[in-house]
Structures are given as C-alpha cells and as structure tokens.
C-alpha positions as CSV (number, residue, x, y, z in Angstrom):
1,M,138.8,89.4,117.1
2,E,135.1,88.9,117.7
3,S,135.5,90.2,121.2
4,K,136.3,93.7,120.0
5,A,132.7,94.1,118.9
6,I,131.3,93.2,122.3
7,V,131.4,96.1,124.7
8,N,128.4,95.9,127.0
9,E,127.8,92.4,128.2
10,T,129.0,91.1,131.6
11,A,131.4,88.2,131.7
12,P,128.8,85.5,132.6
13,Q,126.5,86.7,129.8
14,K,129.2,87.3,127.2
15,R,128.7,85.8,123.8
16,S,130.6,86.0,120.6
17,A,129.7,88.7,118.1
18,R,128.7,85.9,115.6
19,S,126.3,84.4,118.2
20,V,124.7,87.7,118.8
21,A,124.4,88.3,115.0
22,M,122.7,84.9,114.6
23,G,120.3,85.8,117.4
24,A,119.6,89.1,115.7
25,A,119.0,87.3,112.4
26,F,116.4,84.9,113.9
27,V,114.7,87.7,115.8
28,M,114.3,89.7,112.6
29,A,113.4,86.7,110.4
30,M,110.8,85.3,112.8
31,A,109.3,88.7,113.4
32,A,108.8,88.9,109.6
33,V,107.0,85.6,109.4
34,G,104.4,85.9,112.1
35,P,100.6,85.5,111.8
36,G,100.5,88.5,109.5
37,F,102.8,86.7,107.1
38,L,100.6,83.6,107.1
39,T,97.5,85.7,106.4
40,Q,99.0,88.0,103.9
41,T,100.8,85.2,101.9
42,A,97.7,83.0,101.8
43,T,95.4,86.0,100.9
44,F,97.5,87.2,98.0
45,T,98.3,83.7,96.7
46,S,94.6,83.0,96.5
47,K,94.0,86.4,94.8
48,L,97.0,86.6,92.4
49,G,98.0,82.9,91.9
50,P,101.5,82.4,90.5
51,N,101.9,86.2,89.8
52,F,102.3,86.6,93.5
53,G,105.8,85.1,93.0
54,F,106.9,88.4,91.5
55,A,105.8,90.3,94.6
56,I,107.8,87.9,96.8
57,L,110.9,88.4,94.5
58,A,110.5,92.2,94.7
59,T,110.2,91.9,98.5
60,I,113.4,89.8,98.8
61,V,115.4,92.4,96.8
62,I,113.9,95.3,98.9
63,D,114.6,93.3,102.1
64,I,118.3,93.0,101.3
65,I,118.7,96.7,100.5
66,V,116.7,97.8,103.6
67,Q,118.3,95.5,106.1
68,L,121.9,96.0,105.0
69,N,121.5,99.8,105.2
70,I,119.7,99.9,108.5
71,W,121.8,97.3,110.3
72,R,125.0,98.9,109.1
73,I,124.0,102.5,110.1
74,I,122.7,101.5,113.5
75,T,125.8,99.3,114.3
76,V,128.5,101.7,113.1
77,S,126.9,104.7,114.8
78,G,126.3,102.7,118.0
79,K,123.0,104.4,118.4
80,H,119.4,103.3,118.3
81,A,117.4,104.5,115.3
82,Q,115.4,107.1,117.4
83,Q,118.6,108.6,118.7
84,I,120.0,108.9,115.2
85,A,116.7,110.7,114.1
86,N,116.9,113.1,117.0
87,E,120.5,114.0,116.1
88,I,119.4,114.8,112.6
89,F,116.6,117.1,113.8
90,P,115.4,117.5,117.4
91,G,112.1,115.8,117.9
92,L,112.3,113.6,114.8
93,G,113.2,110.6,116.9
94,Y,110.0,111.0,118.9
95,F,108.0,111.0,115.7
96,L,109.8,107.9,114.5
97,T,109.2,106.2,117.8
98,F,105.5,107.0,117.6
99,L,105.2,105.5,114.1
100,I,107.1,102.3,115.1
101,V,105.6,101.7,118.5
102,V,102.0,102.3,117.3
103,G,102.6,100.0,114.2
104,G,104.2,97.4,116.5
105,F,101.4,97.6,118.9
106,F,98.7,96.9,116.3
107,F,100.8,94.1,114.8
108,N,101.1,92.6,118.3
109,I,97.3,92.5,118.6
110,G,97.4,90.1,115.7
111,N,100.4,88.3,117.2
112,V,98.7,87.4,120.5
113,A,95.5,86.6,118.6
114,G,97.4,84.3,116.2
115,A,99.1,82.4,119.1
116,G,95.7,82.1,120.8
117,L,94.1,80.8,117.7
118,G,96.9,78.3,117.3
119,L,96.3,76.9,120.8
120,N,92.6,76.8,119.9
121,V,93.3,74.6,116.9
122,L,95.6,72.4,118.9
123,F,93.7,72.0,122.2
124,G,90.2,73.4,121.7
125,I,90.6,76.1,124.2
126,S,89.0,79.5,123.3
127,P,91.2,81.9,121.3
128,E,90.9,84.5,124.0
129,N,92.2,82.1,126.7
130,G,94.9,80.9,124.3
131,A,96.0,84.5,123.8
132,V,96.3,85.0,127.5
133,L,98.4,81.9,127.9
134,A,100.7,83.0,125.0
135,A,101.0,86.5,126.6
136,I,102.0,85.0,129.9
137,F,104.6,82.8,128.2
138,A,106.1,85.8,126.4
139,I,106.1,87.8,129.6
140,V,107.9,85.1,131.5
141,I,110.6,84.9,128.8
142,F,111.3,88.6,129.1
143,L,111.4,88.6,132.9
144,V,113.9,85.7,133.4
145,R,117.6,86.3,133.9
146,N,119.5,86.8,130.6
147,A,116.1,87.5,128.9
148,L,117.5,88.5,125.5
149,V,119.6,85.3,125.3
150,V,116.5,83.2,126.3
151,M,114.5,85.1,123.6
152,D,117.1,84.3,121.0
153,H,117.1,80.6,121.8
154,T,113.3,80.4,122.0
155,V,112.9,82.1,118.6
156,Q,115.5,79.7,117.0
157,V,113.7,76.6,118.3
158,L,110.3,77.9,117.0
159,A,111.9,78.7,113.6
160,V,112.9,75.0,113.3
161,V,109.3,74.0,114.1
162,K,108.0,76.3,111.4
163,I,110.3,75.0,108.7
164,A,109.7,71.4,109.6
165,I,105.9,71.8,109.3
166,L,106.2,73.6,105.9
167,I,108.5,70.8,104.6
168,Y,105.9,68.3,105.5
169,I,103.1,70.2,103.8
170,L,105.1,70.6,100.6
171,S,105.9,66.9,100.7
172,V,102.2,65.9,100.5
173,T,101.3,68.4,97.7
174,T,102.0,68.6,94.0
175,V,103.9,71.9,93.8
176,P,103.5,73.8,90.5
177,V,107.2,74.8,90.4
178,S,107.3,75.6,86.6
179,S,104.3,78.0,86.8
180,A,105.6,79.7,89.9
181,L,109.1,80.3,88.3
182,T,107.6,81.6,85.1
183,H,105.3,84.1,86.7
184,T,107.9,85.1,89.3
185,F,110.2,86.5,86.6
186,A,107.6,87.3,83.9
187,P,104.3,88.2,85.7
188,T,101.2,88.8,83.6
189,S,100.1,91.5,86.1
190,I,101.7,93.4,89.0
191,D,99.7,94.3,92.1
192,F,101.3,97.2,94.0
193,Y,99.1,96.7,97.1
194,S,100.5,93.2,97.6
195,I,104.1,94.4,97.3
196,V,103.5,97.3,99.8
197,T,101.7,95.0,102.2
198,I,104.2,92.1,102.2
199,V,107.2,94.5,102.3
200,G,105.5,96.2,105.2
201,G,104.9,92.8,106.9
202,T,108.5,91.8,106.2
203,V,110.7,94.9,106.7
204,G,108.2,97.6,107.5
205,G,107.7,99.3,110.8
206,Y,109.4,97.7,113.8
207,I,110.7,94.7,111.8
208,S,113.3,96.6,109.9
209,F,114.9,97.7,113.2
210,S,114.5,94.5,115.2
211,G,117.9,92.9,114.0
212,G,119.9,96.2,114.2
213,H,118.6,97.0,117.7
214,R,119.3,93.4,118.9
215,L,122.9,93.7,117.6
216,L,123.3,96.9,119.5
217,E,121.9,95.6,122.8
218,G,124.1,92.5,122.4
219,G,127.1,94.8,122.2
220,V,128.0,94.5,118.5
221,R,128.8,98.1,117.4
222,G,131.4,100.1,115.5
223,K,133.2,99.3,112.3
224,E,134.5,96.1,113.9
225,G,130.9,94.8,113.8
226,L,130.3,95.2,110.1
227,K,131.3,91.6,109.3
228,Y,128.5,90.4,111.6
229,V,126.1,92.9,110.2
230,N,126.3,91.3,106.8
231,E,126.2,87.8,108.1
232,G,123.2,88.5,110.4
233,A,121.2,90.5,107.9
234,L,121.6,88.1,105.0
235,T,121.0,85.1,107.2
236,G,117.8,86.6,108.6
237,I,116.5,87.6,105.1
238,G,117.4,84.1,103.8
239,I,115.4,82.4,106.5
240,A,112.4,84.6,106.2
241,S,112.4,84.3,102.4
242,V,112.7,80.5,102.4
243,I,109.7,80.3,104.7
244,R,107.6,82.7,102.7
245,I,108.4,80.9,99.4
246,M,107.5,77.5,101.0
247,L,104.1,78.8,102.1
248,F,103.5,80.4,98.8
249,L,104.3,77.2,96.9
250,A,102.0,75.2,99.3
251,G,99.2,77.7,98.8
252,L,99.7,77.8,95.0
253,A,99.5,74.0,94.9
254,V,96.1,74.2,96.6
255,V,94.8,77.1,94.5
256,M,95.9,75.7,91.2
257,G,94.4,72.4,92.2
258,G,91.0,74.0,91.8
259,H,90.3,74.9,95.5
260,K,89.1,78.3,96.7
261,L,90.6,79.4,100.0
262,N,88.3,80.7,102.7
263,A,88.7,84.4,102.9
264,L,88.2,84.4,106.7
265,N,91.2,82.1,107.3
266,P,93.0,81.3,104.0
267,A,96.2,80.0,105.6
268,A,94.3,77.4,107.6
269,D,92.6,76.2,104.4
270,I,95.9,75.6,102.7
271,F,96.9,73.0,105.4
272,K,93.4,71.5,105.8
273,I,93.0,70.9,102.1
274,A,96.6,69.6,101.7
275,A,96.6,67.2,104.6
276,G,93.1,67.0,106.1
277,N,92.6,67.3,109.9
278,F,96.2,66.3,110.6
279,G,97.4,69.2,108.4
280,F,95.0,71.5,110.2
281,K,96.6,70.5,113.6
282,F,100.0,71.3,112.0
283,F,98.6,74.7,111.0
284,G,97.7,75.3,114.7
285,L,101.2,74.5,115.7
286,L,102.6,76.8,113.0
287,L,100.3,79.6,114.0
288,F,101.2,79.3,117.6
289,A,104.9,79.3,116.7
290,A,104.5,82.3,114.4
291,G,102.5,84.2,117.0
292,M,105.0,83.6,119.8
293,T,108.1,84.6,117.7
294,S,106.4,87.8,116.6
295,I,105.2,88.7,120.1
296,L,108.8,88.5,121.2
297,G,110.1,90.4,118.2
298,S,107.5,93.2,118.2
299,T,107.7,93.7,122.0
300,F,111.5,93.7,122.1
301,T,111.8,96.2,119.2
302,S,109.0,98.5,120.2
303,V,110.2,98.8,123.7
304,S,113.8,99.4,122.5
305,F,112.5,102.6,120.8
306,L,111.7,104.1,124.2
307,N,115.4,104.1,125.1
308,Y,116.9,107.6,124.5
309,S,119.9,107.1,126.8
310,N,123.4,108.0,125.7
311,D,125.4,106.8,128.7
312,A,125.7,103.8,131.0
313,A,123.7,105.4,133.8
314,G,120.8,106.1,131.5
315,N,120.9,102.6,130.0
316,Q,120.8,101.1,133.5
317,K,117.8,103.2,134.3
318,F,116.1,102.1,131.1
319,E,116.9,98.4,131.9
320,K,115.2,98.8,135.3
321,A,112.1,100.2,133.5
322,R,112.1,97.6,130.7
323,P,110.1,94.9,132.5
324,I,107.3,97.3,133.2
325,L,107.3,98.5,129.6
326,V,107.3,94.9,128.3
327,L,104.5,94.0,130.6
328,A,102.3,97.0,129.6
329,F,102.9,96.4,125.9
330,I,101.9,92.7,125.9
331,V,99.0,93.1,128.4
332,L,97.5,96.0,126.4
333,S,97.8,94.2,123.1
334,T,96.1,91.1,124.6
335,L,93.3,93.3,126.1
336,F,92.8,95.0,122.8
337,F,92.3,91.6,121.1
338,Y,89.6,90.9,123.7
339,L,87.8,94.2,123.0
340,I,88.2,94.5,119.2
341,G,88.8,91.1,117.7
342,K,89.1,90.7,113.9
343,P,92.9,90.1,113.9
344,A,93.1,89.0,110.3
345,Q,91.8,92.3,108.9
346,I,94.0,94.2,111.3
347,L,97.1,92.3,110.2
348,V,96.6,93.0,106.5
349,I,95.8,96.7,107.0
350,V,98.7,97.2,109.4
351,G,101.1,95.5,107.0
352,A,100.1,98.0,104.4
353,V,100.5,100.9,106.8
354,N,104.0,99.6,107.9
355,G,104.9,99.6,104.2
356,L,104.1,103.3,104.1
357,I,106.2,103.9,107.2
358,L,109.2,102.2,105.6
359,P,110.3,104.9,103.2
360,V,110.1,107.5,106.0
361,A,112.1,105.4,108.4
362,L,114.7,104.3,105.8
363,G,115.0,107.9,104.5
364,I,115.8,109.2,108.0
365,L,118.6,106.7,108.5
366,L,120.1,107.3,105.1
367,I,120.3,111.0,106.0
368,G,122.0,110.0,109.2
369,A,124.5,107.8,107.3
370,S,125.8,110.9,105.6
371,K,126.6,112.8,108.8
372,T,130.0,112.4,110.4
373,K,128.7,113.6,113.8
374,I,126.6,110.4,113.8
375,M,128.7,107.9,112.0
376,G,132.2,109.2,112.9
377,M,135.0,110.6,110.8
378,A,136.5,107.3,109.8
379,Y,133.3,105.8,108.2
380,K,131.9,106.3,104.7
381,H,128.6,104.6,103.9
382,P,128.9,102.6,100.6
383,I,127.6,104.7,97.7
384,L,125.9,101.7,96.1
385,L,123.9,101.0,99.3
386,S,122.9,104.6,99.6
387,V,121.7,104.8,96.0
388,L,119.8,101.5,96.2
389,G,118.4,102.7,99.6
390,W,117.0,105.9,98.0
391,I,115.6,103.9,95.1
392,V,113.7,101.8,97.6
393,V,112.5,105.0,99.4
394,A,111.2,106.3,96.0
395,F,109.7,103.0,95.0
396,M,107.9,102.4,98.3
397,T,106.6,106.0,98.3
398,F,105.2,105.6,94.8
399,S,103.7,102.2,95.5
400,G,102.2,103.5,98.7
401,V,100.6,106.5,97.0
402,E,99.4,104.3,94.2
403,T,97.9,101.9,96.8
404,L,96.1,104.8,98.6
405,I,94.7,106.2,95.3
406,T,93.5,102.7,94.3
407,T,92.0,102.0,97.7
408,F,90.2,105.3,98.3
C-alpha cells in the first residue's frame, strides 16, 4: 500500500507516496537544469563541439548511480544526510552541512541573477530589480500554507515551460544528429573539466540531496519507500537529461552552422541566432523559469541541511524556524548578487567546486549504508550499487584532481 510509506503528513495535506516521489523527481531535475546548466552547457558546447556529447553521456551514467544510492540510503534510514554523517563520526554532519550550504548559497546567487536577467530580457527591467521580484516570488511560495506542495506544483509547471521552449528552438534549427551521436560514443578528445563541472551542476553539492530530502519530508521512508525511490530518481534524471540533450543539440546546430557564441552570454546567443529576437524573448522566459526552479531547489535543500532533529518535537521546532532560514538564505543571495555581480563566472566555478564535493558526500553516505545502526538490521544495500558508487567516488576524485592540476 502506498500509504505505508507516508508517516508524517496530516490528513488534509496527505498525498500518495508516488505523488511525493514525482514532486521529488521534479525538484531534483529542475534544480539540476537552472541558470548554471544553461551557461555550462552552452559554454562547453561552444568549446568542445560534438565531443561534449560524451561528457553528457558520462554525466547521465554518473547521475543514475549517484541518485539511486543517495535516495535509497536517505529513504531507508529515515534520516537526513547530515544526520547520517554525524552517526558515522560525530561532527562529520556539520562539515557536510558546511560544504552543501555554502555551495548551495553561491549557486543561489546565480539563480536569483538568472531569474532577474530573464525578466530583464522579457520586460526590460533591470536585472537587479528582476532578481528582487524573483526572490519575493520564491519567498511567497515558501511562506504559504502547504509550502512544499506548492513548491512541487510550481516546479512542475515551469518544467513544462522549459521543455516547450526547447522543442520550439529545435524545430527551427537543423540539428546535426549524426555528428552528435558519433562523437558522443566515440569522442576525439575528452575534457575532464567539462565532466567535473556538469556533474557538479547536475548532481553535485545540494542537488544530489534535493530529491532524497524531499522524499523524507514528504513522509516516504523505510524499505516500503524503495519502489518510489527508483521511480522518482529515474524520472528526475530522465527529465534533466532530456533537457540538457535538447539544449546541447540546439547549441551544436548553431556552432556547427559556423556561428561563434558570445562568451559573456553563450546560452542567449543560441536562441538569438536560431530564432532572432523572438528566440531571444523565449530565452528570457527559459532563463526566468530556470532561475525560479533552482532558487526553490537550492533553498529547500540547503535549509533542510540545518535540521538535526531526531524526534517530533525537534522537527516541530525546526519547522517554526524554517521560514526565517528560508528568508535569510534568499535575501542574502540576492544581496550578494547586488554587491558582487558576475553570476556567469560564479556558476561555472561553483559547478566545478560542487563536482569536487560530490565524491566526499557520496563516500560518506556509502559508508553509512554499510552500518546497521543507521540502516537497520533488515536492510542490505545492493552490492552492485555500492561498487558502482565507489567507482564514481574514485572517478570524480581523479577528475577533480586532474582539473585542479590543469587549472593551477
């Protein structure tokens, strides 16, 4: 029965486990395809051409391994990632929280900036004022009754907007499918920095925990929730992957058509070259949608890492504090954009940093999966998932070190 997996929602708010899982899938997927995704995908498509397809393929494989491991471990244990880390070694959870929240905060600077820039393209208002409007919209969503349910529905509507825009752009371009397929499976060169960056932007940092924590806070936990873990994780990865592939193909059509993308705003150039001013307006709508969904995802997940409660009383106390934490997170991110600016550079750099955080975070949870005091006596984590998870840890560690050596 689906209701067995729901343990902490009141009757008026109660939703099926599948509904919560789909909400988690969209929160994770849309957090992964925010303004950083637009900038990173366009930047690397311009730099690597069809060879970037291999990096996308590698990212999809890594996404599946990471998300199935993390969602499963969090759901079966019934604990947030930071609580699992603290049970492995006292204080480790606070270290993990620091990494995730700081990474999420800097990503959110780019998120509010992206939403503001989207409104600038659509209506001509300044990016700064647009960022304020987007921040207010996000705060309102978090402060209304049944905020997490409203967040789920908002993210799903904006996901449809993103996909519809990309379908239109692909329909007005000549997509080099053959070249993309050939280089995806047989690249002539491999760029580790691109892999680390887009993995970091897709499942690095807070993004890898957004779906698992959303399941947990929707009441899906224990072995009964495993069915919905698989459905939610694979659906979320599928949605994020389709959107990334669509943007890659659109960008590749422009690049292979002989055009050079503007390094300051490569994603905007894809739409403007493909469909003129009309396409540029569509880009503004896409950027606003991407910014809003990622503001919601990064804020929800980063704030959830501040919950260390193990009982109902502690959770109630945290829920009372959540609105203040949400308000502070979004307001400070918006203020930082006003003071620092340069969101495009921040997004690419933070994507790479989050790629370096991933092996640390995944390694911690894989250790937790082997401990019966965390997972319970009746659960055994699948050996294949564990092995593949440790391979990802090793690969991302190697790629991260290789990137640092190359960069510095």
